[in-house]
Each structure stands twice: as C-alpha cells, then as structure tokens.
MARBA-945854 format. One record per residue (C-alpha): residue number from 0; residue in one letter; chain; x, y negated, z negated. Coordinates in steps of 0.5 Angstrom, whole numbers. Last residue first. Example, Ala and Ser with C-alpha at 12.3 -4.5 7.8 and 13.67 -1.06 7.14 Angstrom:
REM MARBA-945854
SITE   seq   type   mol    east   north      up
SITE     1      s     A      27       2     -14
SITE     0      a     A      25       9     -16
***
This chain:
REM MARBA-945854
SITE   seq   type   mol    east   north      up
SITE   618      d     A     328     -75    -174
SITE   617      t     A     333     -72    -180
SITE   616      l     A     339     -72    -177
SITE   615      s     A     338     -79    -173
SITE   614      k     A     337     -82    -180
SITE   613      k     A     343     -79    -183
SITE   612      h     A     347     -82    -177
SITE   611      f     A     343     -89    -177
SITE   610      f     A     344     -90    -184
SITE   609      d     A     351     -87    -185
SITE   608      y     A     354     -92    -180
SITE   607      v     A     350     -98    -183
SITE   606      q     A     353     -96    -190
SITE   605      r     A     360     -95    -187
SITE   604      a     A     360    -101    -184
SITE   603      s     A     358    -105    -191
SITE   602      r     A     363    -101    -195
SITE   601      d     A     369    -102    -190
SITE   600      n     A     368    -110    -189
SITE   599      m     A     363    -113    -184
SITE   598      s     A     363    -121    -185
SITE   597      d     A     364    -122    -177
SITE   596      a     A     364    -115    -173
SITE   595      e     A     370    -111    -173
SITE   594      r     A     368    -107    -178
SITE   593      l     A     363    -104    -174
SITE   592      e     A     368    -101    -169
SITE   591      e     A     372     -98    -174
SITE   590      v     A     365     -94    -177
SITE   589      s     A     364     -92    -170
SITE   588      a     A     358     -95    -166
SITE   587      n     A     353     -92    -162
SITE   586      q     A     347     -95    -167
SITE   585      i     A     350    -102    -166
SITE   584      a     A     350    -101    -159
SITE   583      e     A     343     -99    -158
SITE   582      l     A     341    -105    -163
SITE   581      s     A     344    -109    -158
SITE   580      k     A     349    -115    -157
SITE   579      f     A     354    -112    -161
SITE   578      y     A     358    -118    -164
SITE   577      r     A     352    -123    -164
SITE   576      l     A     347    -117    -167
SITE   575      l     A     352    -115    -172
SITE   574      a     A     353    -122    -174
SITE   573      k     A     346    -123    -175
SITE   572      r     A     345    -117    -179
SITE   571      r     A     351    -119    -183
SITE   570      a     A     348    -126    -185
SITE   569      p     A     341    -123    -186
SITE   568      g     A     343    -118    -191
SITE   567      i     A     346    -111    -191
SITE   566      g     A     346    -107    -197
SITE   565      p     A     340    -102    -196
SITE   564      i     A     339    -101    -188
SITE   563      e     A     331    -103    -187
SITE   562      d     A     332    -110    -184
SITE   561      l     A     336    -107    -179
SITE   560      i     A     330    -104    -176
SITE   559      s     A     328    -110    -174
SITE   558      h     A     325    -117    -176
SITE   557      v     A     325    -124    -174
SITE   556      q     A     319    -128    -177
SITE   555      a     A     314    -123    -181
SITE   554      e     A     307    -126    -179
SITE   553      g     A     309    -129    -172
SITE   552      r     A     312    -122    -171
SITE   551      l     A     305    -119    -173
SITE   550      s     A     302    -124    -168
SITE   549      r     A     307    -122    -162
SITE   548      h     A     305    -115    -163
SITE   547      f     A     298    -116    -163
SITE   546      e     A     299    -121    -157
SITE   545      i     A     303    -116    -153
SITE   544      a     A     298    -110    -154
SITE   543      f     A     292    -114    -152
SITE   542      r     A     296    -116    -146
SITE   541      h     A     299    -109    -144
SITE   540      a     A     292    -106    -144
SITE   539      e     A     289    -112    -140
SITE   538      d     A     295    -112    -135
SITE   537      q     A     293    -104    -134
SITE   536      i     A     285    -106    -134
SITE   535      r     A     286    -111    -129
SITE   534      t     A     291    -107    -124
SITE   533      i     A     286    -101    -124
SITE   532      l     A     280    -106    -122
SITE   531      k     A     285    -109    -117
SITE   530      f     A     286    -102    -114
SITE   529      g     A     278    -101    -114
SITE   528      e     A     277    -107    -111
SITE   527      s     A     281    -105    -105
SITE   526      d     A     287    -109    -102
SITE   525      t     A     292    -104    -105
SITE   524      d     A     289     -98    -102
SITE   523      v     A     291     -92    -107
SITE   522      p     A     296     -87    -107
SITE   521      i     A     294     -81    -111
SITE   520      e     A     300     -78    -115
SITE   519      q     A     300     -71    -117
SITE   518      n     A     299     -67    -123
SITE   517      h     A     292     -67    -124
SITE   516      f     A     292     -75    -124
SITE   515      y     A     297     -80    -123
SITE   514      l     A     294     -86    -120
SITE   513      g     A     298     -91    -115
SITE   512      r     A     302     -97    -114
SITE   511      t     A     302    -102    -120
SITE   510      r     A     307    -107    -120
SITE   509      h     A     313    -106    -125
SITE   508      k     A     318    -108    -119
SITE   507      d     A     321    -101    -119
SITE   506      d     A     314     -98    -118
SITE   505      k     A     308     -97    -123
SITE   504      v     A     303     -91    -124
SITE   503      m     A     297     -92    -128
SITE   502      g     A     296     -85    -131
SITE   501      c     A     290     -81    -131
SITE   500      v     A     286     -77    -136
SITE   499      p     A     279     -73    -135
SITE   498      i     A     276     -72    -142
SITE   497      d     A     275     -65    -145
SITE   496      l     A     276     -65    -152
SITE   495      g     A     278     -59    -157
SITE   494      l     A     283     -63    -161
SITE   493      k     A     289     -60    -159
SITE   492      e     A     287     -60    -152
SITE   491      l     A     286     -67    -153
SITE   490      v     A     292     -69    -156
SITE   489      q     A     296     -65    -151
SITE   488      l     A     292     -68    -145
SITE   487      a     A     294     -75    -148
SITE   486      v     A     302     -73    -148
SITE   485      n     A     301     -70    -141
SITE   484      v     A     299     -77    -138
SITE   483      q     A     304     -81    -142
SITE   482      g     A     310     -77    -139
SITE   481      k     A     306     -76    -132
SITE   480      g     A     305     -83    -130
SITE   479      g     A     305     -90    -134
SITE   478      d     A     300     -94    -138
SITE   477      m     A     295     -89    -139
SITE   476      m     A     287     -89    -137
SITE   475      i     A     282     -84    -141
SITE   474      l     A     276     -83    -137
SITE   473      d     A     269     -82    -139
SITE   472      p     A     270     -85    -146
SITE   471      l     A     267     -82    -152
SITE   470      r     A     262     -86    -156
SITE   469      a     A     262     -87    -164
SITE   468      f     A     269     -90    -163
SITE   467      s     A     267     -97    -162
SITE   466      d     A     262     -96    -168
SITE   465      f     A     255     -97    -166
SITE   464      e     A     252     -91    -168
SITE   463      g     A     255     -91    -175
SITE   462      s     A     262     -91    -179
SITE   461      s     A     265     -86    -174
SITE   460      e     A     270     -82    -177
SITE   459      h     A     277     -83    -173
SITE   458      t     A     280     -76    -170
SITE   457      f     A     279     -79    -163
SITE   456      r     A     283     -85    -164
SITE   455      r     A     288     -83    -169
SITE   454      t     A     290     -77    -165
SITE   453      l     A     290     -82    -159
SITE   452      v     A     294     -87    -163
SITE   451      e     A     299     -82    -166
SITE   450      e     A     301     -79    -159
SITE   449      m     A     302     -86    -156
SITE   448      s     A     307     -87    -162
SITE   447      a     A     310     -80    -160
SITE   446      y     A     311     -82    -153
SITE   445      d     A     313     -89    -154
SITE   444      n     A     319     -87    -159
SITE   443      a     A     322     -94    -161
SITE   442      g     A     324     -93    -168
SITE   441      r     A     320     -89    -174
SITE   440      v     A     313     -86    -172
SITE   439      w     A     307     -84    -177
SITE   438      k     A     305     -91    -178
SITE   437      i     A     304     -95    -172
SITE   436      k     A     299    -101    -173
SITE   435      f     A     293     -99    -168
SITE   434      k     A     289    -105    -165
SITE   433      r     A     282    -104    -162
SITE   432      y     A     278    -106    -156
SITE   431      d     A     270    -105    -157
SITE   430      s     A     268    -112    -158
SITE   429      k     A     272    -113    -152
SITE   428      k     A     268    -109    -147
SITE   427      p     A     271    -111    -140
SITE   426      k     A     267    -110    -134
SITE   425      g     A     268    -104    -129
SITE   424      k     A     261    -101    -131
SITE   423      e     A     264    -101    -138
SITE   422      y     A     271    -102    -139
SITE   421      v     A     275    -101    -146
SITE   420      v     A     282    -103    -149
SITE   419      m     A     286     -99    -154
SITE   418      s     A     292    -102    -156
SITE   417      g     A     298     -99    -160
SITE   416      v     A     303    -102    -164
SITE   415      s     A     311    -101    -166
SITE   414      q     A     313    -106    -172
SITE   413      w     A     320    -105    -170
SITE   412      g     A     324    -100    -165
SITE   411      s     A     328    -106    -162
SITE   410      t     A     321    -110    -161
SITE   409      n     A     315    -106    -160
SITE   408      s     A     309    -105    -155
SITE   407      i     A     305     -99    -154
SITE   406      d     A     299     -98    -148
SITE   405      y     A     292     -95    -148
SITE   404      a     A     286     -95    -143
SITE   403      e     A     279     -93    -144
SITE   402      m     A     274     -92    -139
SITE   401      r     A     266     -92    -140
SITE   400      v     A     261     -91    -134
SITE   399      l     A     264     -86    -130
SITE   398      n     A     258     -83    -127
SITE   397      q     A     262     -78    -122
SITE   396      l     A     269     -76    -121
SITE   395      g     A     273     -74    -115
SITE   394      l     A     279     -78    -117
SITE   393      w     A     279     -82    -111
SITE   392      r     A     272     -82    -110
SITE   391      e     A     270     -84    -117
SITE   390      l     A     275     -90    -117
SITE   389      e     A     272     -93    -111
SITE   388      r     A     265     -92    -115
SITE   387      v     A     268     -96    -120
SITE   386      a     A     271    -102    -116
SITE   385      g     A     263    -102    -113
SITE   384      l     A     261    -103    -120
SITE   383      t     A     265    -108    -122
SITE   382      r     A     269    -112    -116
SITE   381      g     A     264    -110    -111
SITE   380      e     A     258    -112    -116
SITE   379      e     A     261    -119    -116
SITE   378      r     A     262    -120    -109
SITE   377      r     A     254    -118    -109
SITE   376      i     A     253    -124    -114
SITE   375      r     A     257    -128    -110
SITE   374      e     A     253    -127    -103
SITE   373      r     A     246    -128    -106
SITE   372      d     A     248    -134    -110
SITE   371      r     A     245    -139    -105
SITE   370      n     A     239    -135    -103
SITE   369      l     A     238    -133    -111
SITE   368      v     A     239    -140    -113
SITE   367      i     A     234    -143    -108
SITE   366      e     A     229    -138    -110
SITE   365      a     A     229    -139    -117
SITE   364      n     A     229    -147    -116
SITE   363      e     A     223    -146    -112
SITE   362      k     A     220    -142    -118
SITE   361      a     A     221    -147    -123
SITE   360      m     A     218    -152    -119
SITE   359      e     A     212    -148    -118
SITE   358      v     A     212    -147    -126
SITE   357      l     A     212    -154    -127
SITE   356      k     A     207    -156    -122
SITE   355      e     A     202    -151    -126
SITE   354      k     A     204    -155    -132
SITE   353      t     A     202    -162    -129
SITE   352      g     A     195    -160    -126
SITE   351      k     A     192    -153    -124
SITE   350      k     A     192    -146    -126
SITE   349      p     A     197    -145    -132
SITE   348      v     A     199    -138    -133
SITE   347      r     A     200    -137    -141
SITE   346      l     A     204    -134    -146
SITE   345      y     A     202    -136    -153
SITE   344      v     A     206    -136    -159
SITE   343      r     A     203    -137    -166
SITE   342      q     A     208    -138    -172
SITE   341      g     A     214    -135    -176
SITE   340      r     A     218    -135    -169
SITE   339      r     A     220    -127    -169
SITE   338      f     A     213    -125    -171
SITE   337      s     A     210    -130    -166
SITE   336      l     A     214    -127    -161
SITE   335      w     A     212    -120    -163
SITE   334      e     A     205    -121    -163
SITE   333      e     A     205    -125    -156
SITE   332      i     A     209    -119    -153
SITE   331      l     A     203    -114    -155
SITE   330      e     A     198    -119    -153
SITE   329      k     A     201    -119    -146
SITE   328      e     A     203    -112    -145
SITE   327      e     A     204    -113    -137
SITE   326      i     A     205    -120    -135
SITE   325      e     A     200    -125    -132
SITE   324      e     A     203    -130    -126
SITE   323      q     A     208    -136    -126
SITE   322      l     A     209    -136    -133
SITE   321      m     A     209    -141    -139
SITE   320      i     A     211    -140    -145
SITE   319      e     A     208    -144    -151
SITE   318      r     A     210    -145    -158
SITE   317      p     A     218    -145    -157
SITE   316      i     A     222    -139    -159
SITE   315      f     A     229    -141    -162
SITE   314      p     A     234    -136    -164
SITE   313      t     A     235    -133    -158
SITE   312      g     A     237    -126    -157
SITE   311      a     A     231    -122    -157
SITE   310      y     A     228    -128    -153
SITE   309      f     A     232    -126    -147
SITE   308      q     A     231    -118    -147
SITE   307      k     A     224    -118    -148
SITE   306      i     A     222    -124    -144
SITE   305      f     A     226    -121    -138
SITE   304      s     A     223    -114    -138
SITE   303      s     A     216    -118    -138
SITE   302      l     A     218    -122    -133
SITE   301      v     A     221    -116    -129
SITE   300      q     A     214    -112    -129
SITE   299      s     A     210    -118    -127
SITE   298      k     A     215    -120    -121
SITE   297      t     A     214    -112    -119
SITE   296      d     A     219    -107    -119
SITE   295      g     A     219    -103    -113
SITE   294      r     A     226    -103    -112
SITE   293      g     A     229    -103    -119
SITE   292      v     A     232    -109    -122
SITE   291      r     A     239    -112    -122
SITE   290      l     A     238    -119    -126
SITE   289      y     A     241    -126    -125
SITE   288      f     A     239    -131    -130
SITE   287      h     A     238    -139    -129
SITE   286      e     A     238    -144    -134
SITE   285      r     A     234    -151    -135
SITE   284      g     A     235    -157    -139
SITE   283      i     A     231    -163    -142
SITE   282      l     A     224    -163    -139
SITE   281      k     A     221    -168    -144
SITE   280      g     A     215    -167    -149
SITE   279      g     A     219    -166    -155
SITE   278      r     A     223    -160    -152
SITE   277      v     A     221    -157    -145
SITE   276      f     A     226    -152    -143
SITE   275      f     A     226    -150    -136
SITE   274      v     A     228    -142    -134
SITE   273      q     A     229    -139    -128
SITE   272      v     A     229    -132    -127
SITE   271      v     A     233    -129    -121
SITE   270      a     A     233    -122    -118
SITE   269      d     A     237    -118    -114
SITE   268      q     A     234    -111    -112
SITE   267      e     A     235    -104    -113
SITE   266      r     A     234     -97    -110
SITE   265      f     A     234     -98    -102
SITE   264      d     A     241    -101    -103
SITE   263      e     A     241    -106     -97
SITE   262      t     A     239    -111    -102
SITE   261      e     A     231    -114    -103
SITE   260      d     A     230    -121    -106
SITE   259      m     A     227    -123    -112
SITE   258      a     A     225    -130    -115
SITE   257      v     A     222    -131    -122
SITE   256      a     A     219    -136    -126
SITE   255      l     A     219    -138    -133
SITE   254      i     A     217    -145    -136
SITE   253      d     A     219    -146    -144
SITE   252      k     A     215    -150    -149
SITE   251      d     A     216    -155    -154
SITE   250      e     A     210    -160    -155
SITE   249      e     A     206    -156    -159
SITE   248      g     A     211    -157    -165
SITE   247      y     A     215    -152    -168
SITE   246      s     A     220    -156    -171
SITE   245      t     A     228    -156    -170
SITE   244      i     A     230    -162    -173
SITE   243      k     A     230    -168    -168
SITE   242      q     A     234    -171    -163
SITE   241      r     A     232    -167    -157
SITE   240      e     A     233    -173    -152
SITE   239      g     A     238    -176    -156
SITE   238      i     A     243    -170    -154
SITE   237      t     A     243    -173    -147
SITE   236      r     A     243    -180    -150
SITE   235      i     A     249    -179    -155
SITE   234      s     A     253    -175    -149
SITE   233      k     A     252    -181    -145
SITE   232      i     A     254    -186    -150
SITE   231      l     A     261    -182    -151
SITE   230      d     A     262    -182    -144
SITE   229      r     A     262    -189    -144
SITE   228      y     A     266    -190    -150
SITE   227      e     A     271    -186    -147
SITE   226      m     A     271    -190    -140
SITE   225      a     A     272    -196    -144
SITE   224      e     A     278    -193    -147
SITE   223      e     A     281    -191    -140
SITE   222      f     A     279    -198    -138
SITE   221      r     A     283    -202    -143
SITE   220      m     A     283    -208    -139
SITE   219      e     A     281    -213    -145
SITE   218      m     A     274    -214    -142
SITE   217      s     A     273    -207    -141
SITE   216      a     A     275    -205    -148
SITE   215      e     A     270    -211    -151
SITE   214      q     A     265    -208    -147
SITE   213      m     A     266    -201    -149
SITE   212      k     A     266    -203    -156
SITE   211      q     A     260    -207    -155
SITE   210      e     A     256    -201    -152
SITE   209      l     A     259    -196    -158
SITE   208      q     A     256    -201    -163
SITE   207      l     A     249    -201    -160
SITE   206      l     A     249    -194    -159
SITE   205      v     A     250    -193    -166
SITE   204      e     A     245    -198    -168
SITE   203      k     A     240    -195    -163
SITE   202      i     A     241    -187    -165
SITE   201      d     A     236    -186    -170
SITE   200      g     A     234    -179    -167
SITE   199      n     A     234    -174    -172
SITE   198      l     A     241    -173    -171
SITE   197      f     A     242    -180    -173
SITE   196      d     A     238    -179    -179
SITE   195      i     A     241    -173    -181
SITE   194      a     A     248    -177    -181
SITE   193      r     A     245    -183    -185
SITE   192      r     A     243    -177    -190
SITE   191      i     A     250    -174    -190
SITE   190      n     A     253    -181    -192
SITE   189      e     A     248    -182    -198
SITE   188      r     A     250    -175    -200
SITE   187      y     A     257    -177    -200
SITE   186      a     A     256    -183    -205
SITE   185      e     A     252    -178    -209
SITE   184      k     A     257    -173    -210
SITE   183      s     A     262    -178    -211
SITE   182      i     A     268    -180    -207
SITE   181      c     A     276    -179    -208
SITE   180      g     A     275    -172    -211
SITE   179      q     A     280    -169    -208
SITE   178      c     A     276    -164    -203
SITE   177      p     A     271    -170    -203
SITE   176      a     A     277    -173    -198
SITE   175      d     A     273    -179    -196
SITE   174      c     A     274    -177    -188
SITE   173      q     A     275    -181    -182
SITE   172      k     A     280    -186    -185
SITE   171      m     A     286    -183    -181
SITE   170      h     A     289    -181    -188
SITE   169      y     A     283    -177    -190
SITE   168      y     A     283    -174    -183
SITE   167      l     A     290    -171    -184
SITE   166      c     A     288    -167    -190
SITE   165      a     A     288    -169    -197
SITE   164      r     A     293    -164    -201
SITE   163      g     A     292    -157    -204
SITE   162      k     A     287    -156    -210
SITE   161      g     A     284    -162    -213
SITE   160      q     A     277    -159    -211
SITE   159      e     A     277    -152    -209
SITE   158      g     A     270    -150    -213
SITE   157      p     A     267    -157    -212
SITE   156      l     A     267    -155    -206
SITE   155      s     A     269    -148    -202
SITE   154      k     A     274    -151    -197
SITE   153      s     A     272    -150    -190
SITE   152      c     A     274    -157    -187
SITE   151      s     A     270    -161    -183
SITE   150      r     A     268    -167    -188
SITE   149      v     A     263    -172    -186
SITE   148      r     A     266    -179    -186
SITE   147      f     A     259    -182    -183
SITE   146      l     A     262    -185    -177
SITE   145      k     A     268    -180    -175
SITE   144      r     A     264    -174    -177
SITE   143      v     A     258    -175    -173
SITE   142      l     A     262    -178    -167
SITE   141      e     A     266    -171    -167
SITE   140      i     A     259    -167    -168
SITE   139      v     A     256    -172    -162
SITE   138      d     A     262    -170    -157
SITE   137      k     A     262    -163    -158
SITE   136      v     A     254    -163    -157
SITE   135      a     A     255    -166    -151
SITE   134      t     A     260    -161    -148
SITE   133      g     A     255    -156    -150
SITE   132      n     A     250    -158    -146
SITE   131      t     A     244    -154    -146
SITE   130      y     A     242    -156    -153
SITE   129      p     A     238    -152    -159
SITE   128      g     A     237    -156    -162
SITE   127      f     A     238    -159    -169
SITE   126      y     A     239    -154    -175
SITE   125      k     A     238    -156    -183
SITE   124      a     A     241    -151    -188
SITE   123      k     A     236    -147    -192
SITE   122      d     A     240    -140    -190
SITE   121      k     A     235    -137    -186
SITE   120      k     A     239    -137    -180
SITE   119      m     A     240    -140    -173
SITE   118      k     A     245    -137    -169
SITE   117      r     A     250    -141    -164
SITE   116      v     A     253    -145    -169
SITE   115      i     A     257    -152    -168
SITE   114      l     A     258    -155    -175
SITE   113      a     A     256    -161    -180
SITE   112      r     A     259    -160    -187
SITE   111      p     A     255    -161    -194
SITE   110      f     A     258    -163    -200
SITE   109      e     A     254    -159    -205
SITE   108      e     A     252    -154    -200
SITE   107      n     A     245    -152    -198
SITE   106      v     A     245    -159    -194
SITE   105      t     A     250    -155    -189
SITE   104      v     A     248    -159    -183
SITE   103      k     A     248    -154    -177
SITE   102      i     A     248    -157    -170
SITE   101      f     A     246    -152    -165
SITE   100      p     A     249    -149    -159
SITE    99      y     A     245    -144    -154
SITE    98      t     A     247    -137    -152
SITE    97      k     A     248    -134    -146
SITE    96      d     A     248    -126    -144
SITE    95      d     A     248    -126    -137
SITE    94      k     A     247    -120    -132
SITE    93      l     A     240    -118    -135
SITE    92      m     A     238    -111    -134
SITE    91      t     A     231    -108    -131
SITE    90      n     A     232    -101    -134
SITE    89      y     A     235     -95    -130
SITE    88      k     A     242     -96    -131
SITE    87      p     A     241     -96    -139
SITE    86      n     A     245    -102    -142
SITE    85      h     A     246     -98    -149
SITE    84      e     A     246    -104    -154
SITE    83      k     A     241    -109    -151
SITE    82      i     A     237    -103    -149
SITE    81      l     A     237    -100    -156
SITE    80      n     A     235    -107    -159
SITE    79      c     A     229    -109    -154
SITE    78      e     A     226    -102    -155
SITE    77      l     A     227    -102    -163
SITE    76      v     A     223    -109    -163
SITE    75      l     A     218    -106    -158
SITE    74      a     A     217     -99    -162
SITE    73      e     A     216    -103    -168
SITE    72      l     A     210    -107    -165
SITE    71      e     A     207    -101    -162
SITE    70      s     A     206     -98    -169
SITE    69      d     A     209     -94    -175
SITE    68      t     A     215     -91    -171
SITE    67      v     A     217     -85    -168
SITE    66      i     A     224     -84    -165
SITE    65      y     A     225     -80    -158
SITE    64      e     A     230     -76    -155
SITE    63      f     A     231     -74    -148
SITE    62      r     A     234     -68    -144
SITE    61      a     A     238     -67    -137
SITE    60      i     A     234     -73    -133
SITE    59      h     A     238     -74    -127
SITE    58      t     A     232     -73    -122
SITE    57      v     A     227     -77    -126
SITE    56      m     A     231     -83    -125
SITE    55      q     A     230     -82    -117
SITE    54      e     A     223     -82    -118
SITE    53      i     A     223     -87    -123
SITE    52      k     A     226     -92    -118
SITE    51      a     A     222     -90    -112
SITE    50      g     A     215     -91    -115
SITE    49      k     A     212     -86    -120
SITE    48      n     A     206     -84    -116
SITE    47      r     A     203     -78    -121
SITE    46      s     A     202     -71    -118
SITE    45      s     A     209     -69    -120
SITE    44      q     A     208     -70    -127
SITE    43      f     A     215     -70    -130
SITE    42      y     A     215     -77    -132
SITE    41      q     A     208     -77    -134
SITE    40      r     A     210     -72    -140
SITE    39      v     A     214     -78    -143
SITE    38      r     A     208     -83    -144
SITE    37      k     A     202     -78    -146
SITE    36      k     A     206     -75    -152
SITE    35      l     A     210     -81    -154
SITE    34      s     A     203     -85    -155
SITE    33      i     A     203     -92    -156
SITE    32      a     A     210     -92    -152
SITE    31      k     A     217     -95    -151
SITE    30      g     A     222     -94    -146
SITE    29      v     A     230     -93    -145
SITE    28      y     A     233     -90    -139
SITE    27      i     A     240     -88    -137
SITE    26      i     A     243     -86    -144
SITE    25      t     A     249     -82    -142
SITE    24      d     A     249     -75    -144
SITE    23      q     A     254     -73    -138
SITE    22      a     A     248     -69    -135
SITE    21      d     A     243     -75    -136
SITE    20      h     A     240     -78    -142
SITE    19      m     A     233     -81    -143
SITE    18      l     A     231     -85    -149
SITE    17      y     A     224     -85    -152
SITE    16      v     A     221     -90    -157
SITE    15      g     A     215     -90    -161
SITE    14      p     A     208     -89    -162
SITE    13      k     A     205     -83    -164
SITE    12      e     A     202     -77    -161
SITE    11      p     A     208     -72    -162
SITE    10      l     A     212     -69    -157
SITE     9      k     A     213     -62    -158
SITE     8      k     A     210     -59    -152
SITE     7      l     A     215     -64    -148
SITE     6      e     A     220     -60    -151
SITE     5      e     A     218     -53    -148
SITE     4      q     A     218     -56    -141
SITE     3      i     A     225     -60    -142
SITE     2      d     A     228     -54    -144
SITE     1      f     A     235     -56    -147
SITE     0      m     A     240     -51    -147
***
C-alpha cells in the first residue's frame, strides 16, 4: 500500500522528474523540479491555490515516483521525453506531431545520393531545409536526379559495383550507372557539386531552361506538358526561397503566438499555437498546432509547454524565437534550446517595429484558425475520447486508455497468422501493432491459434519500458463472440491476469451488431460514436491480419496443407483441388474417391488418405 504522506517525507532535495499515477497505475502527470521535495509536497498542501486542473488531478493521484537528475536542464530534457512517450492526461498536450522534410545529399558516400528525410543527423551529409511544402520538395529532388544524373538506388558503392544490371533510369538517360562503373568517381562528384550549387540557390540557369521548354510546349499546343513545366518552375521557386544549406545565421527565426477558447468542459480549453517560419530573412511558411489545455492555464504556460514539446521533436532550431509574451523558465529553456542547436538561442518578446507586427499577425492567425476549426476539433474529440467514454458506459468500466484487439487469418489451414492492434485514447497507435506467425497449431483452428497469440503476447519478456508489450491493456477486444472471449479469459486466468475482455459480435451479414461482455450480449446504438469506434477497431484488426497473411502468400506463392504430404507434387495437388473443389472434401474422401482424381494412382491416393487420417488421430 502506497502511503503518500510517508513517501513525501522521503523525497530528496535534488532536481529531477516526478510522475503521478492514478489507481489504474496510469501516468496522469509528468513534471520537473529544482527540488523534488519542495515541488511534489506542494501538490498535497491544502492551503495552496493550485488551480482547477491541478485540484482535480490531485484527487486522482494514487502514488507517485521520481527520477533524480544532476541538474535542472537534465530534468527538463527527461520531462520532455516522458511527456511525449506517455501522453499524460493532465499535461498540456500537442495534438499534432508534424515533422518537416529536408533534402539530404550523402556527401559522406563515395557516390552520393539525394534523399528526402525527416530528421537531420550528425553524419557528415549536407542537409537543405527544413521545408514546409512537401510536394515541392518531391518535385525538386526528382528534378535534381534528372538534371544532374544523381543515382536514386540504395546500393553500397563501390562495394556492390558490377553486381546485377543497370536499372531503368540508366536506359532513360537519367542516371550514369555508377553501379556498373559507367562513370568515374571524379565525374560523378562533379555532377554532385553542380547539384549542391543548385540546392544552395543557383537556380537561374535551370529556371531559364524550364521556361524555354514551357514556352516551346505551349507554342506546339502540348498544353499538358507545358503545365507540368509550369508546376515544376513553381516548385523550384518555392524551394528557392530557402535554397541554402541549413546554417545558423541570425536571419532564421520562428514566431509563436497562441489563441485560447473555453469549451463547455469546465476542466479543459481548446488552444491553437501559430508558428511563422522566417528563413534567410523571408517568411517562407506557417503551421498551426492544436492543443488541449487545462482550465486556468495561462498563455505563458501554454507557450512554455508547446516550446518544450515542439522543439524536442524538430531537427532545426532557429537562432531566435519570438513570442507574444514572456514565459516561465525562460533562461532554462534558452539553455536547453542552445544545447540542442549547438549555438546560442534567444527567446524574445518584441515590443515594437516589424517583429512586433509579425507576432501580432501570428496571434490573429491563431484566433482565426481556432474560430474556424472549433467545431471540427470538437467533432474529432467526439470520434475519439467521446467514443471511449461511451464504451466505458456500456461496459461499466472507467479510465479506458489502452485497448488491444486481436484477429486470426489463414487460408485452408496454411500459414495461420494473428494480429494485435492497439488503440490509445480512441486513436490507433500503429507503432505498437504486432504480428504473430502461428507456431504451435497445425491446420485451421482459430480458437487454438488465438490461445497461442494471447499466451505469447502476455508471457513475452519485455525488452524495455518502451516495448509495446511492456504495458498491459485496459481492455482486450476479441473479433468474435462467446467462443473467442472465453479463450481469452482462460489464457488470462492461467497467467493470473485480471483484464476485462469483450467480444465484438457480428451479424449474419458480417456487420458489427454489439458487444459480448460478462456472458451477455450488450446492444449498442449503431448511430453512436462508440459504435463507430468499435467498427473501426474490428476492421483494423482484420485488415492488419489479412495484409500480413497476404504478404506471406506473396512470398510463398500458392501453398496449402497439401504441400506437407510426402510424395504429392504440384501436379497431383492441383488435380486434387480441381476434382474435389475444397480441402475439406479431400480430407473426407476415401481411398477409392481420391483415386478418381487425375494423375492419382493407388499409392498416391493411399498417401493422401493416410496423411489426413493419421494426422487427425494425433491432433
């Protein structure tokens, strides 16, 4: 039993991160402190004015834990990582997880390539960007490959030189096939140099060539081709606004502003942060981000939380970030950003001039986006968290965060596979999806296959805190009714686990009709968001299993349990299937009936008969 008052006495007076858990052991809040002893104790002091959000959170705290660090900066970094990993309910959370494309030229390779990437690494390659227009980046990188004959393959050169044949791009005269030694290293490097000059901003010559081609195509009434040149020119000019290798010059800055609006839920507010990207002194793009924040949170607090989450996940950090108002922990956040960037970063609140007008413009845009999308945001909440709350009411459960659903797929008993899909807070968490090849069960036995999948899932030894198997689900959802639910309950009982299990029941037309829970079928409103969520989960589990099975079929081509019969080759297998139409009919046939199929003789008929009947005796 966790005694909060006793544990408070043990807190160290050191910097670190603290994690608040509820009764289900879900992490509901992550914070950092210069002194863990002073900060954590404040939550449980009745005399302090904590605000509505914190007051409510404290009522749900069942226990807390903490991690001691050497400095407040280390605590800040750890806090950012833990918030991103656990999505705690009472932390201000970004609803978007956007990343921006870079163009990467792998000059660290002997025969460099030009790639689109989402992360900038310290790997001695050259990076250009980030860019806010992904389509334009794709157009430009395709042009770079065509104009400068930069290879697009992933071969390791010169180690794999001469292996295989030259690809189609060589025959289309869009690559000089360094993989075949058709161009020297020096000549290829010259092409790369010209490509880098182009990406650095030397675009006039290329634009002139494309404009001439556009005019020629237009004069010859090849209008579709002319439009393609026009779009390509537009993409190059878009990229050209930021055509220099990513540097840390003083002209790169981001402008941040927030707009907030109270919702009907007294505990929470909607918020939008607008970010303007200024690169090379030019405003090249903007993005907006939705947040759900606690009632009573200030704009300063929201901006502070946003900066920590956003810049923890973006590879490029500008020299200057301009804000609409001062934020908490400014000096500490500046130190952290400077550490991530490798050079000094400044957080500033402009008071006059052009910079102040840019911040005001960002604020106005944030308010416009919030007003425009308020209803859409609430509809999205209804589709996810609202649907989960409906599911909780139907099942009589509370605090459903993580739900896992399972399905089995096979063809004629061959290559059975299982799927596990994960939904958290009503949204799919695809990084936690898992596939299972059935190893212990032969033939088409969905119940036995499901028993294997669940046993392997819940006895799997986790490789770490962030392994998808490390956290148990709050609810298991089975694709089926009483039979599949009972299989799951038997596995859990055998393993000593107490996890609710419900079945997603379908009607005769294979449409979801309700839930099977605690030995009874629960009807659900088919027009509700909860019903739509159940359908999405069921369809997703089925899709994931089918796709995995299809990929295995693609690898092995046509295969069935007939392949396991000794002495029966492809011709006889096809003859049997042609004559009997199904595997079940073959299994039930007598020796005399088997002999009737083309290419079958006494010996082969007896082999087939013995295989199935001896197998059934040992099953």
